[in-house]
C-alpha positions as CSV (number, residue, x, y, z in Angstrom):
1,X,44.2,-1.9,-37.2
2,X,46.1,-1.5,-33.9
3,X,44.4,-4.1,-32.0
4,X,44.0,-1.7,-29.0
5,X,40.6,-2.0,-27.6
6,X,38.8,1.3,-27.1
7,X,36.0,1.9,-24.7
8,X,33.9,5.3,-24.0
9,X,31.8,6.4,-21.5
10,X,30.2,8.8,-19.2
11,X,30.3,9.8,-15.6
12,X,27.1,11.4,-14.4
13,X,27.6,13.6,-11.3
14,X,25.3,16.0,-9.0
15,X,26.4,18.6,-6.9
16,X,24.6,19.3,-3.5
17,X,25.8,19.6,-0.2
18,X,28.9,17.3,-1.7
19,X,30.1,15.9,-5.1
20,X,28.5,12.8,-6.2
21,X,29.1,10.3,-8.9
22,X,27.1,7.5,-10.7
23,X,29.2,4.4,-10.9
24,X,28.0,1.0,-12.2
25,X,28.8,-2.7,-11.2
26,X,29.1,-5.2,-14.1
27,X,26.4,-7.9,-14.7
28,X,27.0,-11.5,-15.4
29,X,28.7,-14.4,-13.4
30,X,32.6,-13.1,-13.3
31,X,31.7,-10.0,-11.4
32,X,28.5,-11.2,-9.1
33,X,30.7,-11.7,-6.0
34,X,33.1,-8.9,-6.3
35,X,32.9,-5.4,-5.3
36,X,36.1,-3.2,-4.6
37,X,37.8,-2.3,-8.0
38,X,34.9,-4.0,-10.0
39,X,33.0,-1.0,-10.5
40,X,33.3,1.2,-13.4
41,X,31.9,4.3,-15.3
42,X,29.4,3.4,-17.7
43,X,31.0,2.4,-21.0
44,X,31.5,0.1,-23.7
45,X,33.4,-0.6,-26.7
46,X,33.8,2.0,-29.7
47,X,33.1,0.0,-32.8
48,X,35.3,0.5,-35.7
49,X,35.0,3.6,-37.4
50,X,32.5,5.2,-34.8
51,X,33.0,8.4,-32.8
52,X,34.0,8.3,-29.1
53,X,31.1,10.7,-28.1
54,X,28.4,8.7,-30.0
55,X,29.9,5.4,-28.7
56,X,29.7,6.8,-25.1
57,X,26.0,8.0,-25.8
58,X,24.9,4.6,-27.3
59,X,26.4,2.7,-24.6
60,X,25.2,4.6,-21.7
61,X,21.5,4.3,-23.1
62,X,21.8,0.7,-23.9
63,X,23.3,-0.2,-20.5
64,X,21.1,2.0,-18.4
65,X,17.7,3.0,-20.2
66,X,18.3,6.6,-19.4
67,X,18.6,9.2,-22.2
68,X,22.0,11.2,-22.0
69,X,21.8,14.8,-21.2
70,X,22.5,17.1,-23.9
71,X,24.0,19.5,-21.4
72,X,27.6,20.3,-21.9
73,X,30.0,17.4,-21.0
74,X,33.2,17.8,-19.3
75,X,36.2,15.8,-20.9
76,X,37.8,13.4,-18.5
77,X,40.5,12.2,-20.9
78,X,41.8,8.7,-20.9
79,X,43.3,6.0,-19.2
80,X,44.5,2.3,-19.6
81,X,43.3,-0.3,-17.8
82,X,45.5,-3.4,-16.9
83,X,44.1,-5.3,-19.7
84,X,45.5,-2.8,-21.9
85,X,41.9,-1.2,-22.9
86,X,41.9,2.5,-23.2
87,X,39.1,4.2,-21.9
88,X,37.8,7.6,-22.7
89,X,35.2,9.3,-20.5
90,X,33.2,12.7,-19.9
91,X,31.4,13.5,-17.0
92,X,27.9,15.1,-17.3
93,X,26.1,16.8,-14.6
94,X,22.7,15.3,-14.1
95,X,20.5,13.6,-11.4
96,X,19.1,10.1,-12.5
97,X,16.5,8.8,-10.5
98,X,17.8,5.1,-9.6
99,X,14.6,3.8,-9.2
100,X,14.2,4.3,-13.0
101,X,17.4,1.9,-14.1
102,X,16.6,-0.3,-16.6
103,X,19.8,-2.3,-17.9
104,X,20.2,-4.0,-21.2
105,X,21.0,-7.5,-21.2
106,X,23.6,-9.8,-22.8
107,X,23.4,-13.6,-23.4
108,X,26.1,-16.0,-22.3
109,X,26.1,-19.8,-22.6
110,X,22.6,-19.2,-23.1
111,X,21.5,-17.6,-20.0
112,X,20.7,-13.6,-20.3
113,X,22.4,-11.1,-17.8
114,X,22.3,-7.6,-17.2
115,X,24.9,-5.3,-18.8
116,X,25.1,-3.7,-15.4
117,X,23.7,-5.4,-12.4
118,X,23.3,-2.0,-10.4
119,X,24.2,1.5,-10.1
120,X,25.0,3.7,-7.5
121,X,25.2,7.6,-6.2
122,X,28.5,7.9,-4.2
123,X,31.0,10.3,-2.6
124,X,34.3,10.5,-4.8
125,X,36.3,8.4,-1.9
126,X,33.9,5.6,-2.0
127,X,33.9,5.7,-5.8
128,X,37.9,5.5,-5.6
129,X,37.5,2.4,-3.4
130,X,34.9,0.7,-5.6
131,X,36.0,1.6,-9.1
132,X,38.7,-0.4,-11.2
133,X,41.9,1.5,-9.9
134,X,42.6,2.8,-13.1
135,X,39.6,4.8,-13.6
136,X,40.1,6.6,-10.3
137,X,42.1,9.3,-12.8
138,X,38.3,10.5,-13.9
139,X,37.4,11.2,-10.4
140,X,40.6,13.3,-10.0
141,X,39.9,15.1,-13.1
142,X,36.1,16.0,-12.2
143,X,37.1,17.0,-8.7
144,X,39.7,19.7,-10.2
145,X,36.9,20.7,-12.6
146,X,34.5,21.2,-10.0
147,X,37.1,23.2,-7.8
148,X,37.7,20.6,-5.2
149,X,41.5,20.2,-5.0
150,X,41.8,16.8,-3.0
151,X,40.3,13.9,-1.2
152,X,37.2,14.5,1.4
153,X,39.4,14.1,4.4
154,X,41.5,16.8,3.3
155,X,38.6,19.7,2.8
156,X,37.1,21.7,5.7
């Protein structure tokens, strides 16, 4: 075993007048007062012997309460966080209603916390400000996939 922690996740997106992505703020006491740089794609640890895609589905459904769409996924590749955790992600075009968000929970020191305390649809540039900086590459790759070749301020 290599000792490398691997997470798999999904980045839902929707295309309307602009591209929007769904990002998640982690629950629990460590992130309660943090914003910029603390958000993430919805992801979780890949268990030993588990397929990355199955881990992404399991974690997304556990952490949001939403069923993962079976439409075509867009591979966004991998990135390595400062903690050395490797994150692999896929984008999926969908439009979740934030009012139906139903996060899973975890227990820490005898107290229960939501896995994710909030989610938000946001434009790519705001997502880049909120996401863990190593995950910004997922936004860049998604923009290339949907035909946006730069940041919003560079577009007409």
